[in-house]
C-alpha positions in Angstrom: 0.0 -0.1 -0.3 1.4 3.2 -0.8 1.1 6.4 1.8 0.7 10.0 0.6 3.9 12.1 0.5 2.5 14.2 3.1 2.6 11.2 5.6 6.0 9.8 4.7 7.3 13.2 5.4 5.7 13.8 8.7 6.6 10.0 9.5 10.2 10.8 9.0 10.2 13.6 11.6 8.9 11.1 14.5 11.3 9.7 17.3 12.5 6.2 16.9 11.9 3.5 19.5 13.4 0.0 20.1 10.7 -1.4 17.7 11.0 1.4 15.3 8.8 4.5 15.7 7.7 5.7 19.2 4.3 6.9 18.5 2.2 8.8 21.1 -1.5 9.7 21.0 -0.5 13.3 19.3 1.6 11.7 16.7 -0.7 8.9 15.9 -4.0 11.7 15.6 -1.5 13.8 13.2 -1.0 10.2 11.0 -5.1 9.8 11.1 -5.5 13.4 9.9 -3.0 12.8 6.8 -3.6 9.6 5.8 -7.7 10.0 6.2 -8.9 13.5 5.9 -11.9 14.2 8.0 -11.5 10.9 10.1 -10.4 11.7 14.1 -8.7 10.1 17.1 -11.7 10.5 19.3 -10.7 12.8 22.2 -9.9 11.3 25.7 -8.2 8.5 24.9 -4.3 7.4 26.1 -1.7 5.7 24.2 -1.5 2.5 25.4 0.4 0.3 22.4 0.4 0.3 18.5 -1.3 -3.1 19.0 -3.9 -1.7 21.3 -7.1 -0.5 20.2 -8.3 2.9 19.8 -11.7 4.8 18.9 -11.6 6.8 15.4 -14.9 8.4 13.8 -15.4 8.4 10.7 -17.3 11.4 9.0 -19.5 9.2 7.3 -20.1 6.2 9.7 -19.4 7.4 13.2 -16.8 5.7 15.8 -15.4 2.4 15.5 -12.1 0.5 16.8 -8.9 -0.2 15.4 -5.7 -1.0 16.1 -3.1 1.9 15.4 -1.0 -0.9 13.4 -4.3 -2.0 11.4 -5.1 1.8 10.5 -1.6 2.5 9.7 -1.2 -0.7 7.6 -4.4 -0.5 5.8 -5.2 3.1 5.4 -5.2 3.6 1.8 -7.9 6.3 1.7 -11.0 3.6 2.0 -11.6 4.9 5.3 -13.8 2.7 8.0 -14.8 -1.1 7.4 -18.2 0.4 6.1 -16.6 2.9 3.7 -14.8 0.1 2.5 -17.4 -2.1 1.9 -19.1 0.1 0.0 -16.1 0.7 -2.2 -15.4 -2.3 -2.9 -19.1 -3.5 -3.6 -19.9 -5.0 -7.1 -21.1 -3.8 -10.2 -24.7 -5.2 -9.6 -24.5 -2.6 -6.3 -24.5 -5.3 -3.9 -22.6 -4.3 -1.1 -20.6 -7.1 0.4 -21.0 -7.3 4.7 -18.8 -5.7 7.1 -17.0 -7.6 9.9 -19.0 -7.4 13.0 -18.8 -4.4 15.2 -16.8 -4.4 18.3 -20.0 -4.1 20.2 -21.1 -7.5 18.6 -17.8 -9.0 18.8 -17.7 -8.2 22.9 -22.1 -8.7 23.4 -20.4 -12.7 21.5 -17.3 -13.2 23.6 -18.8 -11.9 27.0 -21.8 -14.8 26.3 -19.0 -17.5 25.4 -17.3 -16.8 28.8 -20.0 -16.4 30.6 -21.4 -19.9 29.3 -18.2 -21.3 29.6 -17.7 -20.1 33.0 -20.8 -21.2 34.2 -20.5 -25.1 32.9 -17.0 -24.8 34.6 -18.7 -23.6 38.1 -21.5 -26.3 38.1 -18.7 -28.9 37.5 -16.6 -27.8 40.2 -20.1 -27.4 42.9 -21.2 -30.9 41.4 -17.3 -32.1 42.6 -18.0 -30.2 46.1 -21.5 -31.1 46.6 -20.8 -34.8 47.1 -17.9 -33.8 49.6 -20.2 -31.2 51.8 -23.4 -29.6 52.3 -22.4 -27.6 48.9 -26.3 -28.9 47.8 -27.8 -27.1 50.6 -26.1 -23.2 49.5 -26.8 -24.0 45.6 -30.5 -24.8 46.5 -30.9 -21.6 48.6 -29.3 -19.7 45.9 -31.4 -21.1 43.2 -34.7 -20.2 45.6 -35.5 -23.8 46.3 -35.2 -24.2 49.8 
């Protein structure tokens, strides 16, 4: 992917760290503006790492989450995932389905984690029930006095 010359010039001025450029929230915000005019890094965030997702704001579709690494590698003026999908629609006008939003992913992950956790807890409690009066406690917790 080719970046624009303005971004390449800016990037060459940034301080270097052990693994390359020592990015900050300020330098990443400037890079976002140079690579994708109209896009901004949402205020109130702190820089954690190049691989830590951050909230960006697409001027068309609103806020979305992306890692700085992915944004800098993939940004070629196509914008967010929804913009990219619209630009890559086929000639019949059918838009490819964008990937699941961060909210959908988090909802699914928390559901999966809760289900797995509950199954493990049930198994552990069943083992304990054989060794003590955990069954009485479980009955009370489940409202079966």
